C-alpha positions in Angstrom: 22.2 82.5 -16.0 23.8 84.7 -13.4 20.7 84.4 -11.2 21.2 80.7 -11.0 24.4 81.2 -9.4 22.6 82.8 -6.4 19.3 80.8 -6.5 20.7 77.2 -6.4 22.8 77.7 -3.2 19.9 79.6 -1.6 17.5 76.7 -2.5 20.1 74.1 -1.2 20.5 76.1 2.1 16.7 76.4 2.6 16.2 72.7 1.8 19.0 71.8 4.3 17.4 74.0 7.0 14.0 72.2 6.3 15.7 68.9 6.6 17.6 69.8 9.8 14.3 71.0 11.3 12.5 67.8 10.4 15.4 65.7 11.9 15.3 67.8 15.1 11.5 67.3 15.4 12.0 63.5 15.1 14.8 63.5 17.7 12.7 65.6 20.2 9.8 63.2 20.0 7.2 65.3 18.2 5.7 62.3 16.4 5.7 59.9 19.2 1.9 59.9 20.3 -0.1 60.8 17.1 -3.2 59.0 18.3 -3.3 60.8 21.6 -3.1 64.1 19.8 -6.0 63.2 17.5 -8.2 62.3 20.5 -7.2 65.4 22.4 -8.2 67.6 19.5 -11.7 65.9 19.3 -12.2 65.9 23.1 -15.2 68.2 24.1 -14.7 68.1 27.8 -13.7 71.5 29.0 -12.2 71.3 32.5 -11.8 75.1 32.7 -14.6 77.0 34.4 -16.8 79.2 32.1 -16.5 83.0 32.1 -17.7 84.6 35.3 -20.1 87.4 35.5 -18.8 90.9 36.2 -21.8 91.9 38.2 -21.8 89.8 41.4 
């Protein structure tokens, strides 16, 4: 029973931190363009040049 005195406030604190992080991500616009992020993940076009040879 004594351990519940410590575990319940710790669980509430961690839940509150998770909720605060979620609300911060909503406020900062993390979930604005979900379709664009999905298409960028599937895009195969690589604009960067390939690895260059060391022996020129």
